[in-house]
C-alpha positions, -999 to 999 in steps of 0.1 A, spaced: 464 -289 -684 442 -311 -707 432 -331 -676 421 -299 -658 401 -289 -688 383 -322 -689 377 -320 -652 361 -285 -655 340 -297 -684 328 -326 -663 319 -302 -634 301 -280 -658 281 -309 -672 272 -320 -636 261 -284 -627 239 -282 -658 224 -316 -650 215 -305 -614 201 -272 -627 179 -291 -651 163 -311 -623 127 -298 -620 127 -296 -582 159 -277 -580 151 -253 -609 117 -245 -593 134 -238 -560 159 -215 -576 130 -198 -594 108 -192 -563 134 -185 -536 143 -149 -546 106 -140 -548 101 -153 -513 132 -137 -498 135 -103 -515 127 -75 -491 135 -38 -485 154 -49 -454 124 -43 -432 94 -65 -423 61 -58 -406 29 -77 -403 -3 -71 -422 -33 -64 -401 -58 -79 -398 -56 -117 -405 -18 -121 -405 -14 -101 -373 -42 -122 -357 -25 -156 -364 10 -143 -354 -2 -127 -322 -24 -157 -312 5 -181 -318 26 -158 -296 0 -159 -268 3 -197 -269 40 -196 -269 44 -170 -241 17 -186 -219 30 -221 -224 -7 -231 -228 -12 -246 -263 -47 -258 -256 -68 -231 -239 -49 -198 -236 -81 -178 -243 -105 -163 -218 -134 -180 -236 -136 -209 -261 -120 -201 -294 -138 -202 -328 -110 -218 -348 -90 -250 -347 -55 -244 -334 -34 -259 -362 -21 -226 -376 -12 -214 -342 6 -246 -333 26 -245 -365 37 -208 -361 44 -212 -323 66 -242 -332 86 -220 -354 88 -194 -326 103 -222 -304 129 -230 -331 139 -196 -344 126 -171 -319 96 -147 -320 97 -123 -350 74 -114 -379 98 -132 -403 96 -164 -383 58 -162 -383 60 -163 -421 83 -194 -425 54 -220 -425 37 -203 -454 70 -200 -473 78 -236 -469 42 -246 -478 45 -225 -509 77 -243 -520 62 -278 -514 30 -267 -532 50 -259 -563 66 -293 -563 32 -310 -558 17 -290 -588 46 -301 -609 39 -338 -599 2 -334 -605 8 -317 -639 33 -343 -649 9 -371 -640 -22 -356 -657 -6 -337 -686 32 -342 -691 65 -333 -675 69 -301 -695 34 -287 -687 38 -297 -651 70 -276 -648 54 -247 -666 23 -248 -644 45 -247 -613 65 -218 -627 33 -199 -636 19 -205 -601 49 -189 -584 44 -157 -604 6 -153 -597 4 -123 -575 -21 -134 -548 -4 -168 -545 31 -152 -539 16 -127 -515 1 -154 -493 32 -174 -496 48 -146 -476 20 -141 -450 16 -159 -416 -19 -173 -425 -32 -209 -428 -41 -206 -465 -10 -220 -480 -7 -249 -455 -43 -258 -463 -37 -257 -501 -6 -279 -496 -27 -305 -478 -54 -304 -506 -28 -308 -533 -12 -336 -514 -45 -354 -512 -52 -349 -549 -17 -362 -559 -21 -392 -536 -54 -401 -553 -37 -399 -586 -7 -420 -574 -32 -446 -561 -43 -452 -597 -8 -451 -611 9 -473 -586 -15 -502 -576 12 -519 -556 15 -488 -533 -23 -483 -533 -28 -485 -496 0 -461 -488 -12 -435 -511 -49 -440 -501 -39 -435 -464 -20 -404 -473 -49 -389 -492 -73 -395 -463 -48 -383 -438 -41 -350 -456 -78 -342 -457 -84 -352 -421 -54 -331 -410 -68 -302 -430 -96 -299 -404 -70 -290 -378 -56 -263 -400 -87 -248 -416 -117 -261 -395 -149 -268 -415 -136 -249 -445 -117 -280 -455 -150 -295 -465 -153 -272 -495 -124 -289 -514 -136 -323 -502 -170 -316 -517 -153 -305 -549 -136 -339 -551 -169 -358 -549 -177 -358 -587 -144 -376 -593 -147 -399 -563 -184 -409 -569 -188 -408 -607 -156 -427 -615 -157 -450 -585 -163 -480 -607 -128 -475 -622 -106 -463 -593 -126 -478 -564 -114 -451 -539 -146 -451 -520 -144 -489 -515 -110 -486 -500 -112 -487 -461 -76 -474 -459 -88 -440 -473 -113 -436 -444 -87 -449 -419 -63 -422 -431 -90 -395 -427 -99 -405 -392 -62 -407 -382 -58 -372 -396 -87 -361 -373 -70 -374 -342 -51 -342 -333 -83 -322 -337 -103 -347 -315 -76 -346 -288 -77 -308 -288 -115 -307 -287 -115 -331 -258 -90 -311 -238 -107 -278 -248 -141 -293 -237 -126 -301 -203 -117 -264 -199 -147 -247 -216 -174 -273 -218 -196 -275 -248 -188 -240 -257 -158 -252 -278 -180 -270 -303 -205 -242 -303 -179 -216 -312 -166 -237 -341 -201 -242 -356 -213 -207 -349 -183 -192 -368 -190 -213 -399 -227 -205 -397 -219 -168 -394 -196 -169 -424 -221 -189 -445 -251 -168 -436 -239 -132 -436 -222 -112 -463 -198 -95 -440 -177 -78 -467 -204 -68 -493 -189 -88 -521 -216 -101 -546 -217 -135 -563 -197 -121 -593 -168 -111 -570 -145 -140 -581 -153 -134 -618 -133 -102 -617 -111 -106 -586 -94 -138 -598 -84 -124 -632 -71 -93 -615 -51 -111 -589 -38 -137 -614 -31 -114 -643 -23 -123 -671 -25 -161 -663 -62 -162 -658 -68 -154 -695 -43 -182 -706 -62 -204 -681 -95 -197 -698 -79 -207 -731 -64 -238 -715 -98 -247 -700 -114 -244 -734 -88 -267 -749 -92 -292 -721 -129 -293 -725 -125 -300 -763 -100 -327 -756 -107 -342 -722 -78 -356 -702 -84 -394 -699 -91 -406 -663 -85 -372 -647 -110 -348 -663 -131 -346 -632 -100 -336 -611 -85 -312 -636 -118 -296 -647 -145 -308 -623 -127 -299 -590 -120 -262 -598 -154 -257 -614 -173 -272 -584 -151 -253 -559 -156 -220 -578 -194 -225 -576 -191 -233 -539 -171 -202 -532 -194 -180 -552 -225 -193 -533 -207 -189 -499 -219 -155 -487 -185 -144 -472 -163 -138 -503 -127 -129 -499 -98 -130 -523 -77 -156 -503 -107 -180 -501 -100 -187 -538 -63 -196 -533 -71 -233 -538 -81 -224 -574 -48 -209 -583 -29 -241 -589 -56 -251 -614 -54 -217 -631 -17 -224 -635 -23 -259 -649 -48 -245 -674 -25 -216 -682 3 -240 -690 -20 -258 -715 -30 -225 -732 4 -210 -733 20 -242 -746 -7 -243 -774 2 -207 -783 39 -217 -782 33 -244 -807 17 -219 -831 47 -196 -825 71 -224 -832 58 -235 -865 47 -200 -876 14 -214 -889 -20 -228 -878 -17 -262 -861 -36 -289 -879 -66 -295 -857 -94 -319 -865 -124 -302 -882 -159 -314 -879 -176 -320 -912 -195 -289 -923 -183 -268 -894 -154 -243 -890 -131 -251 -861 -131 -222 -837 -95 -227 -826 -84 -228 -862 -102 -195 -868 -84 -179 -838 -50 -193 -849 -53 -179 -884 -53 -144 -868 -18 -151 -856 -24 -148 -819 12 -151 -808 23 -122 -830 -6 -100 -819 0 -108 -783 37 -101 -786 31 -67 -802 2 -59 -778 21 -66 -746 52 -51 -761 32 -19 -766 20 -22 -730 57 -25 -720 66 7 -738 38 26 -721 49 13 -687 85 23 -693 76 58 -704 52 62 -674 79 49 -650 105 73 -664 80 102 -660 73 92 -624 111 89 -617 115 124 -630 86 142 -614 70 120 -589 74 119 -551 96 94 -533 66 73 -523 53 70 -558 87 62 -572 84 27 -556 56 20 -580 77 33 -609 104 6 -601 77 -21 -604 63 -6 -636 98 -3 -651 107 -39 -643 75 -52 -658 77 -28 -688 112 -38 -698 102 -75 -693 72 -72 -717 96 -60 -744 111 -95 -746 80 -107 -765 82 -85 -796 120 -88 -796 119 -126 -797 92 -125 -824 110 -100 -846 143 -118 -841 128 -151 -853 105 -140 -881 122 -109 -894 159 -116 -888 158 -154 -892 172 -162 -857 158 -198 -856 173 -204 -822 146 -182 -807 122 -212 -802 89 -213 -784 109 -217 -751 122 -182 -755 87 -169 -763 72 -186 -733 100 -173 -711 90 -138 -724 57 -143 -705 73 -156 -673 102 -132 -669 81 -99 -668 59 -112 -640 90 -125 -621 108 -91 -624 77 -72 -613 71 -94 -583 108 -93 -574 107 -55 -576 76 -55 -554 95 -76 -528 126 -54 -530 107 -22 -522 88 -39 -493 53 -42 -509 52 -80 -501 68 -78 -466 66 -44 -450 29 -36 -445 30 -14 -414 65 2 -413 54 34 -395 40 15 -365 70 -8 -361 95 21 -365 75 40 -339 77 12 -314 115 8 -320 122 44 -310 144 44 -279 120 65 -258 90 44 -267 108 11 -265 121 18 -230 85 25 -218 68 -5 -233 97 -28 -222 94 -18 -186 58 -7 -181 24 -24 -187 1 -4 -210 -37 -1 -212 -62 9 -238 -97 23 -236 -107 21 -273 -83 18 -302 -85 7 -338 -90 -31 -340 -62 -36 -365 -37 -15 -345 -47 -35 -314 -38 -67 -333 -4 -54 -342 2 -42 -306 -6 -77 -293 23 -90 -314 49 -63 -313 46 -51 -277 64 -72 -250 32 -75 -231 -4 -72 -243 -22 -39 -234 -49 -44 -208 -84 -32 -218 -103 -9 -195 -138 5 -197 -128 42 -191 -97 64 -186 -106 67 -149 -96 30 -143 -60 36 -154 -36 39 -124 -17 72 -120 16 75 -139 6 45 -161 6 45 -199 -23 40 -222 -31 38 -259 -60 60 -271 -74 74 -303 -55 106 -312 -87 126 -314 -97 116 -279 -68 134 -263 -85 168 -259 -117 152 -245 -101 132 -217 -112 141 -182 -79 133 -165 -46 152 -169 -21 134 -191 9 140 -213 13 127 -249 43 105 -254 40 99 -291 15 94 -320 14 67 -346 -14 64 -372 -46 72 -354 -33 62 -319 -14 80 -292 6 67 -263 -2 89 -232 9 89 -196 -18 96 -170 -7 124 -146 -18 123 -109 
């Protein structure tokens, strides 16, 4: 019996050791957020549906170089990746999202390594944990777009540059990997990869005397090797389309850089990033302030210079979209870990940390700390939690079934925010000294985790067009689209993208209803039905579109 007890204790110690490993603990932390769904999945139009449907066109046609009628305006890396997963796991909207999920997991691990190298192990882990509960980051970790694979390559390049300095004996390996990652980024994100490359230039140029990266030919060799897949594709595409391939690539970037297609001004990211990264952007600002006061030796131009230059580039670029800023989110998490850890130190000792004061001047951080920021933040967000709980209970009681989904999210976050005042009161009013800063910091992570888990569970992060997918799965509709080709005259662009993915065969465009053969099926705008010159019967309606059959 005693032997069995010792054996069980040994097993328990081993399990605790495994659970404490940073890679494993981060995987356990992020996996539920990536996998929780309402049981249903449907693609988001427009971008996600475009990448998934274009990859399907490659897979179905067997032509992975030139399946388009005319030269394409993007490099094929994302389509190749998604189509490869189709080949392994079959065609589905879930399969299309696997590459981003995997890239999201590896990105967390890279952020941990970067944070551990530049800051310390604790802050590296905290930064990775924060990154996983930033809303926009998690959302795009669950979408079939090239954004997360691109960020993964950029983070790998940054880590490789750091490792080159830390491990001189492996200098050539890490230099090659840094260049290769950036070169391969062109295949995944076309000319957009040059934005993070430019953001690295202050570090590469101004500190070249110390690290000598720019004098290392292996870095350039890796970059050109990374460009080989793109060059091969361009050559094969040129054989099919001629010079039009290069023209389309350049024209697309020029169009994005010269026209404000979405009417977002230069202040767009100043409010959009804090909104999509709430509340971590505010901790990030505190961490940035602390980092500017106490620069990180050797890596200040990576930790601070890179995101600041990239932010300026994105703001000057005339097409401004939320997901363009995703490369900034790992750095928001790194700064947030610095800021949150600093507040945690104040919480832990219950007094102002002793910061160096300049003679004759009052230290700004000392002034803030004297106002007891951890206590005020705990009570403030605890009050917000109470309001969310009350509002959620009210919605559950009197709201409609659609609104109740939002109440689940509000209730999860509200209950989570109550952890902060409970931990503070427990430590400083009831003397529970075991409630250390780790518990208080967890009180910030858990509410965000619970809210995002609730969002995934009700389908907000996976089921973007449930009505259309349910409509196409109806037996009457499914039997028609499975056995008959369909046409369209003019339908909504986003609906067309989803049809291209979910229908067994792509609808054929026609100029007018008169070109549709008798007894054939067509998709039209619902309000066009009374105006059609040919007799027809309506099979079904979804969103703004109708499936009709032309009668002879």
